[in-house]
N, C-alpha and C positions, 0 to 999 in steps of 0.2 A: 156020435151022441156028444164025446168028452168037450169038443171041438162048437158045436151048435150050445150048450150048455155055458160054455165061456164066452162064448159071445154074449151069452143073455146076461149071464153078471154083470159084463163088461157097461150093458149099454143101462141097467138098471142103476150103476153105482154114477154110470157121466150124468144120468138124467137126475139122480137126487142129487150131485153138484150142482148141476144146471139149474132147477130150482131153485135150490139154496142161495144159491148166486145170486138170482132173479128175485126172492126174497130180501135180500141182504142189500140187493140194490133196491128195491124200494122201499124199509125202511129209511136207507141213510136219505133217501131221495125230499121222506115229508119232512118239511121244513115252514117255519113259519118266515114271513115277510112284512116287516112293518115298512109303512107307504104314509107318510104324513103331506096331504095335498099343499097344505098354505103352511111352511112353517114361522112367517112372521106377521104378528098383523099390528098394521103402523092405524092407528086412531085418529091423526092429522094432533091437530090443535087441541087441545084442552086447559078447560079452569082447571088450577092448582086446588087441591081439594074432592076433586073426582075421585070415583072408583071405576075400573078398567079391567073388566070382567069379559074373558074372552072362551068360547069352547073352542079349545083346538081335536081337529079330529085325525084321529090314529087309524089307519086302516088294514087289513092283515087278508094281505094276496097270497100269501101262502098255502100249504097243504095241512099245517099242523098248528097248534095252539097258540098264539102269539101271548107271552106274557110281558108286563110292563112291572120288574122289578125292584125299582129304584126310580124314585125323584125329584132333583135338588134343584129348590128355586132358587134362584140369586135373591143377595139383599135387596130389600122392598118389594120382594115378591112374593104371592103365598100361593100354596095347591090350594085349593077347595075339597077338590075329590078327582079321582080317576080311576078308570073301570084297570084291574090288575089283569085281566085273561080276556084274550078274545079272538073267539072264534074264527078257521080260515073262511073264507069271504064276508066277515064283518069288520064291523064298524064299531071303536069306543072314542072316548074321548078324553080328554085332559082339561078339566076347567083349574084357568089363574086369575091371578086378581093383582093390581098394582095400586097401592093407597100415593096419588099423586101428592099427599097434606105435607111432603117434608123435601117437595124437588122443585125444581125449576127449570129451566129451558128446555134444550131435546133429551131426550130419556132412552137408554133402551134395556130392557130387563128381563132376561135370558131364563129360561129353564131349562135344563134340561134331563133326559129324558132315557133311562135306561131298560133294553130288554133283551128277549132271550135270542133274536136272530142274528145269529153267525154275522150276517155279512154287512147289517147295520145295527150294532151292538148299541150305540148313544144316537140320540138324536137332537138338537136344538132348537128349542122356542122360544121366539122375540116378540114380545109386544111394546112396539115403539109408540111415543106421543112426541109432542112438542106442548110444553108447561107454559100456560100463560096466567098469571093472576090478574085479577081487575082489578085489587087495590094490592098494589106492593107496601112493604117495608122494610128498612133495615135499619140496624143488624136482621132485624124480625123476631128477637129474642133478648130476655132481661133475667141475666144469673146473678144471685149476691149469695157471696160467704164471705157472714159477719157475727159478731160475739157480742153477745145476750149487754144491753146498754152502753156497748158503743158509738160512736158519733151514725149520722143517717146517713146511709150511701143511696146515689140513684144512678139513673141511666135513661137515654134519649132515645127516640126512634123517630123517624124522616118516612111519613106515610105519607105516597102520594096513588094518581090512576091513570098508566099507562096510555090510558085511549080516551081520556076525559082532563079537557085542558082545564076547564073551571070546576074541579075537583073540589069538595066541602066536606070534615069532619065534623061532625053535629054534635060530639059529645064523647065520652071514654069515660066507662066506668073501674073498679078497681075489686078485684074481688079480696080481698083482706082489708080491713078498718087501719091496720097498721101499715098500709103501703096508699101511697097518696098520687092521684093519678091526676095530670095538669095538657092541655093542650093548645095551642099558638097557631096561626103560619110563619112557618120559616122564615128566616130573613135568607139573603141573598146568600150570605156567609156560612148558612147552615144547608143551603139547600144540594143535593145530590147532582153532582154535576153531568149534564147528557140527559138532563132530563126535562120535559119544559111544561107548562103548568104549574096549576097552582100546589105548595109539598108545606107540610104540616107536619111540628114537631110536639109528639108526644114526650111528656115526663115523666118517670116512673119513678118515685125515690122509698123506699126502706128506711121508714121511724127509727130510734133510737132503741125504744118501747117494742119492736120486736118478739113477741116472744119463742121461748125458746125449740128448736123442731124445724121439719121439713120445710121448704115451699115449692108447690107444685102445682098449678093453674094458669087459667089466660086472665089478661088485662083484656075488656072486651073496646076496640074501638067502632062507633055507631059513626056511620059514613051519607053520601046522598046516590051514592050509584046504583042504578035497578040492580045492578048484578051482586053486589058486595053489598049487603046495607050495613053487615058488621063482621068486624076483622078482630079474627081472636090472635094475641102474642102472647105465649107462652111464657110466666112466670118461675123460672125454677132456682136449686140451692138449699140455703140452710143457716139456720143462725142458732151459733153453737154458745153451751154455756162457757161461764167465764173458766171452769175448772171441770176436770174430763177426769173420769180414774177411771185406769183399765187391771186388772177385769171388772165388771160392772158388780160379781159376787167371787167375793172370797170362798174361796171352797177345798178345803184340805181333801177332798175324797176320803176316801178308806185308809186311817195312820195305825199301826203302830207308834204306842209313846214308851216303850223301850228307851228310848234316850228325844231330846226336845226335836219337834217339829216345823218346820217356817213355809209358808208364804208371803209371798211382798204383792202388792200395789202400786203403781206408779198412778202420779198426781201430776196433772200440765197446767200448767195456765195459759190460755187461750188470749186472755187481753192484752191490753197495750203495755198496761202497768204493769209494776212489780205485786203478785202474791205471798205469804207468808205462810205455813206452815205452822198452828201454835202449838197445838195440841193434840195428841189419839192415844183414846181410853177405848173400851169393850167393857159388855155386860157379862163376861162368860168367866169365869173363875178358872183359874191357873191360863188366862193366853194371857198374856203381852203385845204390845205395841212401843217400834220405833221410830221416829222420822228422821228418813235420813235424806240432807241434802244434796242434790247430784250436779242442780245451776239455781244456786240463792234468785229466791223469787220467782220462778219459771218452771222448777222442774223438781219432784220429790220422787222418793220412794217410802212407803210404806210396812215396815216390815212383822210380819204377826210369827208369833215363838209360841207354840203351843207347849208346854209343859209336862214332863209325865205326874199321871197319879190323878188326871183327870176322870172322870166317871165313864166306863166304858157306856160304847153306844150312839143314838145319832145325838148332834146337839147342833144350835140353832143360835144366833146370838146378832147383835149390832154393835159395828166399831161407829165411830164418834171423830169426826177431826174436826176441830176448827181454826178457821182461816181469817186472818187478814181483810175480805175480803168484804165490799160491804153485799153486793149482790148475792153470793154465796157464805155467808159467817161458819156456815154449818155443813160436815160432808159426811151422810151416813150411810155406812155398807153393810151391807150382810154380810155374814159369816157361819158359816155348816161344814158340818164333814162327819165321821165316820169313826169312832176312837175305836179297834178292837181290840 
C-alpha cells in the first residue's frame, strides 16, 4: 500500500509539472508578428508642390496583440495617423504624407515604425518620387537683411519651363508696396547653362523706406504654362532698426535697497554710419542713468542705478535716451521692479 501511495504521489507531481511546463510554453509561444507587404511606395514622377499620401498596411500574423510603440518620420515627411494596436490575424494602417514643395529631383523619405514584435522590432517604410517642376526658378528664393533707411537691396531670379521651349512670363506681383518687382527675357549671359528655350529674369528690390519688421511672403509670377500658371517665389528676411536695445525692458525684479542696485542695457548701432548717445534720463525718483561707450559710435551700455531711500513696493517708469540718429532720435525703454 505504501509503495502504491508513493507511486500515485509521484505521478501527480509529474503530471502537475508537465501541465505547468505546457502552460508556460503556451504563454511563451504567444507572440505578435509584424508583416508589411509593401515597405516602399514609389509615386514615380510628380509635380513639385504635390502632397503624396499613402496608407501602408501592417499585418499581425502572430497570436498576441501587436503594439506600434513609436513612429518616427524623416524630415519632410509626416505621419497623419496610425493604428496603435492590431489584434492577431488583423491588419492596421500607417498613413504617411510628403509635401514636395521644397524638394527637387529624386527623393526617398522614410518612416521608422517600432513594434513589440521581438523578432522584427523596427520596420522601415519609404515614400519615393521624382520631383519635376513644370516651371523652375533659380535660386528660387529671395532673402533680405536690411537696416531701416539704408540703401535699397535687390536680388534676381531666372525662370524657365523645362518642357516648353516657347515659355512666357506674363506678369509679376509683389506682396509689399516697398518691394518692387520687374521682369524681362534673360540675355544670353544671364541664362542658365544647359537649359534650352526661353528664360526670364525676375528682379526683386527692397526699397530703402521698408518698415522695420520681418519679411515673409511670396512674389507671384504669372506664366502661360498650362500646368503652372502661377509660380510663388518666397521672400524672407528682416528690416532692422538703426539702434537695438537689449534687453527691451529694464526689469530690476525684486530688490532690497539696503545698498544701491544696478541694471544695464546694451545699445547697438546697426547702420553703416556712426550714431552717438547724447543723454539718458528717467522719470523715476532715485533712479539714475549713465552712458558708457564700449565702441564709440557703434556700441554703448546704459547703467541704471537704483539708490536707497526709494519707496517700497512696485515701481514703473521710462528711460529716455537721446541719440544723434535722424531715424531714431529718441529711444524709450520701460523700467520696472519691486522695492522690498
